[in-house]
MIVEX-655421 format. One record per atom (N, C-alpha, C): atom name; x, y, z; residue number from 0. Coordinates in Angstrom, 3 decimals. Each point is the difference from the previous one (the first is absolute). Example, Ala and Ser with C-alpha at 12.3 -4.5 7.8 and 13.67 -1.06 7.14 Angstrom:
% MIVEX-655421
<node><atom>N</atom><u>13.190</u><v>-5.690</v><w>7.800</w><seq>0</seq></node>
<node><atom>CA</atom><u>-0.890</u><v>1.190</v><w>0.000</w><seq>0</seq></node>
<node><atom>C</atom><u>0.900</u><v>1.200</v><w>0.000</w><seq>0</seq></node>
<node><atom>N</atom><u>-0.350</u><v>1.050</v><w>-0.720</w><seq>1</seq></node>
<node><atom>CA</atom><u>0.820</u><v>1.190</v><w>0.060</w><seq>1</seq></node>
<node><atom>C</atom><u>-0.770</u><v>1.090</v><w>0.730</w><seq>1</seq></node>
***
This chain:
% MIVEX-655421
<node><atom>N</atom><u>162.492</u><v>158.781</v><w>147.594</w><seq>0</seq></node>
<node><atom>CA</atom><u>0.331</u><v>0.033</v><w>1.409</w><seq>0</seq></node>
<node><atom>C</atom><u>1.314</u><v>0.724</v><w>0.234</w><seq>0</seq></node>
<node><atom>N</atom><u>1.049</u><v>-0.447</v><w>-0.637</w><seq>1</seq></node>
<node><atom>CA</atom><u>1.291</u><v>0.638</v><w>0.193</w><seq>1</seq></node>
<node><atom>C</atom><u>0.985</u><v>-0.499</v><w>-1.025</w><seq>1</seq></node>
<node><atom>N</atom><u>1.026</u><v>0.787</v><w>-0.256</w><seq>2</seq></node>
<node><atom>CA</atom><u>0.970</u><v>-0.384</v><w>-1.028</w><seq>2</seq></node>
<node><atom>C</atom><u>0.819</u><v>-1.212</v><w>0.404</w><seq>2</seq></node>
<node><atom>N</atom><u>0.150</u><v>-0.224</v><w>1.284</w><seq>3</seq></node>
<node><atom>CA</atom><u>0.828</u><v>-1.115</v><w>0.451</w><seq>3</seq></node>
<node><atom>C</atom><u>-0.677</u><v>-1.350</v><w>-0.209</w><seq>3</seq></node>
<node><atom>N</atom><u>-1.256</u><v>0.014</v><w>-0.368</w><seq>4</seq></node>
<node><atom>CA</atom><u>-0.698</u><v>-1.255</v><w>-0.230</w><seq>4</seq></node>
<node><atom>C</atom><u>0.120</u><v>-0.475</v><w>-1.449</w><seq>4</seq></node>
<node><atom>N</atom><u>0.436</u><v>0.873</v><w>-0.907</w><seq>5</seq></node>
<node><atom>CA</atom><u>0.166</u><v>-0.382</v><w>-1.397</w><seq>5</seq></node>
<node><atom>C</atom><u>1.371</u><v>-0.658</v><w>-0.157</w><seq>5</seq></node>
<node><atom>N</atom><u>0.005</u><v>-1.311</v><w>-0.203</w><seq>6</seq></node>
<node><atom>CA</atom><u>1.230</u><v>-0.784</v><w>0.013</w><seq>6</seq></node>
<node><atom>C</atom><u>0.942</u><v>0.384</v><w>-1.142</w><seq>6</seq></node>
<node><atom>N</atom><u>-0.531</u><v>0.223</v><w>-1.191</w><seq>7</seq></node>
<node><atom>CA</atom><u>0.878</u><v>0.296</v><w>-1.138</w><seq>7</seq></node>
<node><atom>C</atom><u>0.719</u><v>1.338</v><w>0.187</w><seq>7</seq></node>
<node><atom>N</atom><u>-0.683</u><v>1.010</v><w>0.528</w><seq>8</seq></node>
<node><atom>CA</atom><u>0.647</u><v>1.286</v><w>0.245</w><seq>8</seq></node>
<node><atom>C</atom><u>1.033</u><v>-0.096</v><w>1.123</w><seq>8</seq></node>
<node><atom>N</atom><u>-0.283</u><v>-0.798</v><w>0.999</w><seq>9</seq></node>
<node><atom>CA</atom><u>0.932</u><v>-0.205</v><w>1.098</w><seq>9</seq></node>
<node><atom>C</atom><u>1.278</u><v>-0.689</v><w>-0.496</w><seq>9</seq></node>
<node><atom>N</atom><u>-0.149</u><v>-0.971</v><w>-0.885</w><seq>10</seq></node>
<node><atom>CA</atom><u>1.162</u><v>-0.688</v><w>-0.562</w><seq>10</seq></node>
<node><atom>C</atom><u>0.820</u><v>0.961</v><w>-0.848</w><seq>10</seq></node>
<node><atom>N</atom><u>-0.654</u><v>0.817</v><w>-0.827</w><seq>11</seq></node>
<node><atom>CA</atom><u>0.709</u><v>0.986</v><w>-0.821</w><seq>11</seq></node>
<node><atom>C</atom><u>0.731</u><v>1.018</v><w>0.866</w><seq>11</seq></node>
<node><atom>N</atom><u>-0.642</u><v>0.486</v><w>1.030</w><seq>12</seq></node>
<node><atom>CA</atom><u>0.611</u><v>0.972</v><w>0.899</w><seq>12</seq></node>
<node><atom>C</atom><u>1.197</u><v>-0.607</v><w>0.725</w><seq>12</seq></node>
<node><atom>N</atom><u>-0.143</u><v>-1.208</v><w>0.474</w><seq>13</seq></node>
<node><atom>CA</atom><u>1.099</u><v>-0.676</v><w>0.689</w><seq>13</seq></node>
<node><atom>C</atom><u>1.170</u><v>-0.238</v><w>-0.948</w><seq>13</seq></node>
<node><atom>N</atom><u>-0.285</u><v>-0.408</v><w>-1.223</w><seq>14</seq></node>
<node><atom>CA</atom><u>1.059</u><v>-0.213</v><w>-0.986</w><seq>14</seq></node>
<node><atom>C</atom><u>0.726</u><v>1.286</v><w>-0.354</w><seq>14</seq></node>
<node><atom>N</atom><u>-0.749</u><v>1.093</v><w>-0.169</w><seq>15</seq></node>
<node><atom>CA</atom><u>0.619</u><v>1.286</v><w>-0.332</w><seq>15</seq></node>
<node><atom>C</atom><u>0.871</u><v>0.497</v><w>1.153</w><seq>15</seq></node>
<node><atom>N</atom><u>-0.481</u><v>-0.110</v><w>1.221</w><seq>16</seq></node>
<node><atom>CA</atom><u>0.799</u><v>0.409</v><w>1.156</w><seq>16</seq></node>
<node><atom>C</atom><u>1.247</u><v>-0.864</v><w>0.151</w><seq>16</seq></node>
<node><atom>N</atom><u>-0.135</u><v>-1.294</v><w>-0.230</w><seq>17</seq></node>
<node><atom>CA</atom><u>1.148</u><v>-0.896</v><w>0.073</w><seq>17</seq></node>
<node><atom>C</atom><u>1.044</u><v>0.328</v><w>-1.062</w><seq>17</seq></node>
<node><atom>N</atom><u>-0.465</u><v>0.311</v><w>-1.212</w><seq>18</seq></node>
<node><atom>CA</atom><u>0.936</u><v>0.353</v><w>-1.078</w><seq>18</seq></node>
<node><atom>C</atom><u>0.717</u><v>1.309</v><w>0.308</w><seq>18</seq></node>
<node><atom>N</atom><u>-0.715</u><v>0.978</v><w>0.545</w><seq>19</seq></node>
<node><atom>CA</atom><u>0.624</u><v>1.276</v><w>0.368</w><seq>19</seq></node>
<node><atom>C</atom><u>1.033</u><v>-0.194</v><w>1.100</w><seq>19</seq></node>
<node><atom>N</atom><u>-0.341</u><v>-0.761</v><w>1.003</w><seq>20</seq></node>
<node><atom>CA</atom><u>0.951</u><v>-0.262</v><w>1.099</w><seq>20</seq></node>
<node><atom>C</atom><u>1.208</u><v>-0.770</v><w>-0.504</w><seq>20</seq></node>
<node><atom>N</atom><u>-0.219</u><v>-0.984</v><w>-0.840</w><seq>21</seq></node>
<node><atom>CA</atom><u>1.107</u><v>-0.776</v><w>-0.555</w><seq>21</seq></node>
<node><atom>C</atom><u>0.920</u><v>0.858</v><w>-0.859</w><seq>21</seq></node>
<node><atom>N</atom><u>-0.575</u><v>0.885</v><w>-0.802</w><seq>22</seq></node>
<node><atom>CA</atom><u>0.800</u><v>0.907</v><w>-0.817</w><seq>22</seq></node>
<node><atom>C</atom><u>0.817</u><v>0.954</v><w>0.842</w><seq>22</seq></node>
<node><atom>N</atom><u>-0.596</u><v>0.510</v><w>1.053</w><seq>23</seq></node>
<node><atom>CA</atom><u>0.717</u><v>0.917</v><w>0.890</w><seq>23</seq></node>
<node><atom>C</atom><u>1.159</u><v>-0.711</v><w>0.694</w><seq>23</seq></node>
<node><atom>N</atom><u>-0.244</u><v>-1.206</v><w>0.477</w><seq>24</seq></node>
<node><atom>CA</atom><u>1.058</u><v>-0.766</v><w>0.671</w><seq>24</seq></node>
<node><atom>C</atom><u>1.130</u><v>-0.315</v><w>-0.981</w><seq>24</seq></node>
<node><atom>N</atom><u>-0.336</u><v>-0.371</v><w>-1.231</w><seq>25</seq></node>
<node><atom>CA</atom><u>1.024</u><v>-0.283</v><w>-1.007</w><seq>25</seq></node>
<node><atom>C</atom><u>0.822</u><v>1.247</v><w>-0.313</w><seq>25</seq></node>
<node><atom>N</atom><u>-0.655</u><v>1.152</v><w>-0.076</w><seq>26</seq></node>
<node><atom>CA</atom><u>0.703</u><v>1.247</v><w>-0.272</w><seq>26</seq></node>
<node><atom>C</atom><u>0.966</u><v>0.354</v><w>1.125</w><seq>26</seq></node>
<node><atom>N</atom><u>-0.453</u><v>-0.109</v><w>1.232</w><seq>27</seq></node>
<node><atom>CA</atom><u>0.849</u><v>0.312</v><w>1.160</w><seq>27</seq></node>
<node><atom>C</atom><u>1.187</u><v>-0.963</v><w>0.072</w><seq>27</seq></node>
<node><atom>N</atom><u>-0.259</u><v>-1.285</v><w>-0.205</w><seq>28</seq></node>
<node><atom>CA</atom><u>1.090</u><v>-0.984</v><w>0.062</w><seq>28</seq></node>
<node><atom>C</atom><u>1.007</u><v>0.214</v><w>-1.119</w><seq>28</seq></node>
<node><atom>N</atom><u>-0.468</u><v>0.355</v><w>-1.187</w><seq>29</seq></node>
<node><atom>CA</atom><u>0.912</u><v>0.267</v><w>-1.113</w><seq>29</seq></node>
<node><atom>C</atom><u>0.891</u><v>1.195</v><w>0.305</w><seq>29</seq></node>
<node><atom>N</atom><u>-0.585</u><v>1.046</v><w>0.566</w><seq>30</seq></node>
<node><atom>CA</atom><u>0.796</u><v>1.175</v><w>0.351</w><seq>30</seq></node>
<node><atom>C</atom><u>0.974</u><v>-0.287</v><w>1.136</w><seq>30</seq></node>
<node><atom>N</atom><u>-0.383</u><v>-0.831</v><w>0.946</w><seq>31</seq></node>
<node><atom>CA</atom><u>0.911</u><v>-0.375</v><w>1.083</w><seq>31</seq></node>
<node><atom>C</atom><u>1.171</u><v>-0.807</v><w>-0.535</w><seq>31</seq></node>
<node><atom>N</atom><u>-0.257</u><v>-0.857</v><w>-0.959</w><seq>32</seq></node>
<node><atom>CA</atom><u>1.043</u><v>-0.860</v><w>-0.544</w><seq>32</seq></node>
<node><atom>C</atom><u>1.077</u><v>0.819</v><w>-0.697</w><seq>32</seq></node>
<node><atom>N</atom><u>-0.384</u><v>1.042</v><w>-0.716</w><seq>33</seq></node>
<node><atom>CA</atom><u>0.960</u><v>0.826</v><w>-0.729</w><seq>33</seq></node>
<node><atom>C</atom><u>0.512</u><v>1.179</v><w>0.837</w><seq>33</seq></node>
<node><atom>N</atom><u>-0.452</u><v>0.112</v><w>1.214</w><seq>34</seq></node>
<node><atom>CA</atom><u>0.400</u><v>1.108</v><w>0.864</w><seq>34</seq></node>
<node><atom>C</atom><u>1.459</u><v>-0.135</v><w>0.422</w><seq>34</seq></node>
<node><atom>N</atom><u>0.649</u><v>1.129</v><w>0.220</w><seq>35</seq></node>
<node><atom>CA</atom><u>1.383</u><v>0.016</v><w>0.475</w><seq>35</seq></node>
<node><atom>C</atom><u>0.048</u><v>0.167</v><w>1.527</w><seq>35</seq></node>
<node><atom>N</atom><u>-1.130</u><v>0.008</v><w>0.651</w><seq>36</seq></node>
<node><atom>CA</atom><u>-0.053</u><v>0.184</v><w>1.450</w><seq>36</seq></node>
<node><atom>C</atom><u>0.505</u><v>-1.251</v><w>0.715</w><seq>36</seq></node>
<node><atom>N</atom><u>0.663</u><v>0.219</v><w>1.127</w><seq>37</seq></node>
<node><atom>CA</atom><u>0.514</u><v>-1.125</v><w>0.780</w><seq>37</seq></node>
<node><atom>C</atom><u>-1.049</u><v>-0.515</v><w>0.974</w><seq>37</seq></node>
<node><atom>N</atom><u>-0.780</u><v>0.894</v><w>0.576</w><seq>38</seq></node>
<node><atom>CA</atom><u>-1.035</u><v>-0.396</v><w>0.949</w><seq>38</seq></node>
<node><atom>C</atom><u>-1.348</u><v>0.459</v><w>-0.546</w><seq>38</seq></node>
<node><atom>N</atom><u>-0.927</u><v>-0.928</v><w>-0.149</w><seq>39</seq></node>
<node><atom>CA</atom><u>-1.312</u><v>0.298</v><w>-0.565</w><seq>39</seq></node>
<node><atom>C</atom><u>-1.065</u><v>-0.312</v><w>1.036</w><seq>39</seq></node>
<node><atom>N</atom><u>-0.890</u><v>0.947</v><w>0.219</w><seq>40</seq></node>
<node><atom>CA</atom><u>-1.156</u><v>-0.200</v><w>0.878</w><seq>40</seq></node>
<node><atom>C</atom><u>-1.243</u><v>0.378</v><w>-0.792</w><seq>40</seq></node>
<node><atom>N</atom><u>-0.944</u><v>-0.923</v><w>-0.085</w><seq>41</seq></node>
<node><atom>CA</atom><u>-1.255</u><v>0.251</v><w>-0.712</w><seq>41</seq></node>
<node><atom>C</atom><u>-1.119</u><v>-0.717</v><w>0.749</w><seq>41</seq></node>
<node><atom>N</atom><u>-0.904</u><v>0.767</v><w>0.573</w><seq>42</seq></node>
<node><atom>CA</atom><u>-1.116</u><v>-0.539</v><w>0.791</w><seq>42</seq></node>
<node><atom>C</atom><u>0.549</u><v>-0.927</v><w>1.083</w><seq>42</seq></node>
<node><atom>N</atom><u>-0.311</u><v>-1.276</v><w>-0.057</w><seq>43</seq></node>
<node><atom>CA</atom><u>0.475</u><v>-0.940</v><w>1.024</w><seq>43</seq></node>
<node><atom>C</atom><u>1.231</u><v>-0.768</v><w>-0.463</w><seq>43</seq></node>
<node><atom>N</atom><u>0.557</u><v>0.359</v><w>-1.151</w><seq>44</seq></node>
<node><atom>CA</atom><u>1.156</u><v>-0.689</v><w>-0.569</w><seq>44</seq></node>
<node><atom>C</atom><u>1.253</u><v>0.824</v><w>0.222</w><seq>44</seq></node>
<node><atom>N</atom><u>1.062</u><v>-0.638</v><w>0.495</w><seq>45</seq></node>
<node><atom>CA</atom><u>1.278</u><v>0.682</v><w>0.217</w><seq>45</seq></node>
<node><atom>C</atom><u>1.124</u><v>-0.892</v><w>-0.520</w><seq>45</seq></node>
<node><atom>N</atom><u>0.927</u><v>0.609</v><w>-0.736</w><seq>46</seq></node>
<node><atom>CA</atom><u>1.070</u><v>-0.759</v><w>-0.631</w><seq>46</seq></node>
<node><atom>C</atom><u>1.311</u><v>0.758</v><w>0.143</w><seq>46</seq></node>
<node><atom>N</atom><u>1.033</u><v>-0.680</v><w>0.449</w><seq>47</seq></node>
<node><atom>CA</atom><u>1.348</u><v>0.552</v><w>0.085</w><seq>47</seq></node>
<node><atom>C</atom><u>0.868</u><v>-0.843</v><w>-0.925</w><seq>47</seq></node>
<node><atom>N</atom><u>0.543</u><v>0.603</v><w>-1.061</w><seq>48</seq></node>
<node><atom>CA</atom><u>0.677</u><v>-0.784</v><w>-1.020</w><seq>48</seq></node>
<node><atom>C</atom><u>1.266</u><v>0.664</v><w>-0.489</w><seq>48</seq></node>
<node><atom>N</atom><u>0.788</u><v>-0.767</v><w>-0.759</w><seq>49</seq></node>
<node><atom>CA</atom><u>1.197</u><v>0.530</v><w>-0.621</w><seq>49</seq></node>
<node><atom>C</atom><u>-0.354</u><v>0.536</v><w>-1.381</w><seq>49</seq></node>
<node><atom>N</atom><u>0.602</u><v>1.112</v><w>-0.369</w><seq>50</seq></node>
<node><atom>CA</atom><u>-0.235</u><v>0.567</v><w>-1.323</w><seq>50</seq></node>
<node><atom>C</atom><u>0.820</u><v>-0.742</v><w>-1.037</w><seq>50</seq></node>
<node><atom>N</atom><u>-0.482</u><v>0.025</v><w>-1.228</w><seq>51</seq></node>
<node><atom>CA</atom><u>0.748</u><v>-0.565</v><w>-1.111</w><seq>51</seq></node>
<node><atom>C</atom><u>1.153</u><v>0.926</v><w>-0.361</w><seq>51</seq></node>
<node><atom>N</atom><u>1.056</u><v>-0.576</v><w>-0.492</w><seq>52</seq></node>
<node><atom>CA</atom><u>1.088</u><v>0.826</v><w>-0.520</w><seq>52</seq></node>
<node><atom>C</atom><u>-0.501</u><v>0.661</v><w>-1.284</w><seq>52</seq></node>
<node><atom>N</atom><u>0.628</u><v>1.091</v><w>-0.441</w><seq>53</seq></node>
<node><atom>CA</atom><u>-0.445</u><v>0.647</v><w>-1.252</w><seq>53</seq></node>
<node><atom>C</atom><u>-0.017</u><v>-0.962</v><w>-1.194</w><seq>53</seq></node>
<node><atom>N</atom><u>0.952</u><v>-0.921</v><w>-0.068</w><seq>54</seq></node>
<node><atom>CA</atom><u>0.027</u><v>-0.964</v><w>-1.100</w><seq>54</seq></node>
<node><atom>C</atom><u>-1.199</u><v>-0.946</v><w>0.073</w><seq>54</seq></node>
<node><atom>N</atom><u>-0.294</u><v>-0.492</v><w>1.209</w><seq>55</seq></node>
<node><atom>CA</atom><u>-1.151</u><v>-0.894</v><w>0.176</w><seq>55</seq></node>
<node><atom>C</atom><u>-1.309</u><v>0.725</v><w>-0.298</w><seq>55</seq></node>
<node><atom>N</atom><u>-0.076</u><v>1.259</v><w>0.423</w><seq>56</seq></node>
<node><atom>CA</atom><u>-1.207</u><v>0.797</v><w>-0.233</w><seq>56</seq></node>
<node><atom>C</atom><u>-0.218</u><v>0.209</v><w>-1.501</w><seq>56</seq></node>
<node><atom>N</atom><u>1.062</u><v>0.340</v><w>-0.736</w><seq>57</seq></node>
<node><atom>CA</atom><u>-0.119</u><v>0.201</v><w>-1.444</w><seq>57</seq></node>
<node><atom>C</atom><u>-0.370</u><v>-1.297</v><w>-0.712</w><seq>57</seq></node>
<node><atom>N</atom><u>0.559</u><v>-1.109</v><w>0.453</w><seq>58</seq></node>
<node><atom>CA</atom><u>-0.342</u><v>-1.293</v><w>-0.588</w><seq>58</seq></node>
<node><atom>C</atom><u>-1.472</u><v>-0.324</v><w>0.240</w><seq>58</seq></node>
<node><atom>N</atom><u>-0.499</u><v>0.289</v><w>1.192</w><seq>59</seq></node>
<node><atom>CA</atom><u>-1.409</u><v>-0.226</v><w>0.315</w><seq>59</seq></node>
<node><atom>C</atom><u>-0.903</u><v>0.857</v><w>-0.888</w><seq>59</seq></node>
<node><atom>N</atom><u>0.392</u><v>1.257</v><w>-0.224</w><seq>60</seq></node>
<node><atom>CA</atom><u>-0.775</u><v>0.871</v><w>-0.888</w><seq>60</seq></node>
<node><atom>C</atom><u>-0.006</u><v>-0.530</v><w>-1.429</w><seq>60</seq></node>
<node><atom>N</atom><u>1.148</u><v>-0.475</v><w>-0.468</w><seq>61</seq></node>
<node><atom>CA</atom><u>0.069</u><v>-0.568</v><w>-1.350</w><seq>61</seq></node>
<node><atom>C</atom><u>-0.900</u><v>-1.221</v><w>-0.122</w><seq>61</seq></node>
<node><atom>N</atom><u>0.002</u><v>-0.857</v><w>1.011</w><seq>62</seq></node>
<node><atom>CA</atom><u>-0.874</u><v>-1.174</v><w>-0.013</w><seq>62</seq></node>
<node><atom>C</atom><u>-1.465</u><v>0.413</v><w>-0.007</w><seq>62</seq></node>
<node><atom>N</atom><u>-0.333</u><v>1.025</v><w>0.761</w><seq>63</seq></node>
<node><atom>CA</atom><u>-1.382</u><v>0.493</v><w>0.055</w><seq>63</seq></node>
<node><atom>C</atom><u>-0.436</u><v>0.503</v><w>-1.369</w><seq>63</seq></node>
<node><atom>N</atom><u>0.861</u><v>0.772</v><w>-0.668</w><seq>64</seq></node>
<node><atom>CA</atom><u>-0.325</u><v>0.521</v><w>-1.329</w><seq>64</seq></node>
<node><atom>C</atom><u>-0.137</u><v>-1.141</v><w>-1.009</w><seq>64</seq></node>
<node><atom>N</atom><u>0.858</u><v>-1.005</v><w>0.108</w><seq>65</seq></node>
<node><atom>CA</atom><u>-0.077</u><v>-1.140</v><w>-0.909</w><seq>65</seq></node>
<node><atom>C</atom><u>-1.315</u><v>-0.747</v><w>0.170</w><seq>65</seq></node>
<node><atom>N</atom><u>-0.424</u><v>-0.185</v><w>1.232</w><seq>66</seq></node>
<node><atom>CA</atom><u>-1.273</u><v>-0.679</v><w>0.271</w><seq>66</seq></node>
<node><atom>C</atom><u>-1.158</u><v>0.808</v><w>-0.565</w><seq>66</seq></node>
<node><atom>N</atom><u>0.036</u><v>1.328</v><w>0.167</w><seq>67</seq></node>
<node><atom>CA</atom><u>-1.071</u><v>0.843</v><w>-0.527</w><seq>67</seq></node>
<node><atom>C</atom><u>-0.047</u><v>-0.060</v><w>-1.526</w><seq>67</seq></node>
<node><atom>N</atom><u>1.163</u><v>-0.014</v><w>-0.659</w><seq>68</seq></node>
<node><atom>CA</atom><u>0.027</u><v>-0.077</v><w>-1.462</w><seq>68</seq></node>
<node><atom>C</atom><u>-0.543</u><v>-1.343</v><w>-0.480</w><seq>68</seq></node>
<node><atom>N</atom><u>0.319</u><v>-1.076</v><w>0.714</w><seq>69</seq></node>
<node><atom>CA</atom><u>-0.513</u><v>-1.317</v><w>-0.374</w><seq>69</seq></node>
<node><atom>C</atom><u>-1.503</u><v>-0.070</v><w>0.172</w><seq>69</seq></node>
<node><atom>N</atom><u>-0.525</u><v>0.647</v><w>1.025</w><seq>70</seq></node>
<node><atom>CA</atom><u>-1.439</u><v>-0.027</v><w>0.256</w><seq>70</seq></node>
<node><atom>C</atom><u>-0.772</u><v>0.740</v><w>-1.091</w><seq>70</seq></node>
<node><atom>N</atom><u>0.601</u><v>1.055</v><w>-0.543</w><seq>71</seq></node>
<node><atom>CA</atom><u>-0.660</u><v>0.795</v><w>-1.024</w><seq>71</seq></node>
<node><atom>C</atom><u>0.345</u><v>-0.462</v><w>-1.415</w><seq>71</seq></node>
<node><atom>N</atom><u>0.852</u><v>-1.004</v><w>-0.116</w><seq>72</seq></node>
<node><atom>CA</atom><u>0.376</u><v>-0.527</v><w>-1.297</w><seq>72</seq></node>
<node><atom>C</atom><u>0.934</u><v>0.918</v><w>-0.771</w><seq>72</seq></node>
<node><atom>N</atom><u>0.668</u><v>0.902</v><w>0.690</w><seq>73</seq></node>
<node><atom>CA</atom><u>0.921</u><v>0.927</v><w>-0.649</w><seq>73</seq></node>
<node><atom>C</atom><u>1.381</u><v>-0.645</v><w>-0.073</w><seq>73</seq></node>
<node><atom>N</atom><u>0.762</u><v>0.312</v><w>-1.048</w><seq>74</seq></node>
<node><atom>CA</atom><u>1.373</u><v>-0.519</v><w>-0.055</w><seq>74</seq></node>
<node><atom>C</atom><u>0.856</u><v>0.624</v><w>1.072</w><seq>74</seq></node>
<node><atom>N</atom><u>0.935</u><v>-0.758</v><w>0.533</w><seq>75</seq></node>
<node><atom>CA</atom><u>0.888</u><v>0.468</v><w>1.056</w><seq>75</seq></node>
<node><atom>C</atom><u>1.051</u><v>0.935</v><w>-0.598</w><seq>75</seq></node>
<node><atom>N</atom><u>0.063</u><v>1.218</v><w>0.502</w><seq>76</seq></node>
<node><atom>CA</atom><u>0.989</u><v>0.965</v><w>-0.462</w><seq>76</seq></node>
<node><atom>C</atom><u>0.851</u><v>0.404</v><w>1.180</w><seq>76</seq></node>
<node><atom>N</atom><u>1.281</u><v>-0.266</v><w>-0.067</w><seq>77</seq></node>
<node><atom>CA</atom><u>0.907</u><v>0.373</v><w>1.087</w><seq>77</seq></node>
<node><atom>C</atom><u>0.259</u><v>1.494</v><w>-0.071</w><seq>77</seq></node>
<node><atom>N</atom><u>-0.175</u><v>0.660</v><w>1.124</w><seq>78</seq></node>
<node><atom>CA</atom><u>0.195</u><v>1.462</v><w>0.059</w><seq>78</seq></node>
<node><atom>C</atom><u>1.349</u><v>0.301</v><w>0.572</w><seq>78</seq></node>
***
């Protein structure tokens, strides 16, 4: 009759679309978090914020690298 009547394919399609949307939202939010912009506008979201000082920004980057090394099981190497 139609593809929309097959429940298993509909569930797979919905799950794949949800995962793609979730990944895209996570990517955009991650880039916004590390952005140096003071005013951010994205779709229906608008944010006016204070920028981090260079010291705070570098510390945040170091923490990010440390978390990534821990996730991959790599030893922490200070650069």
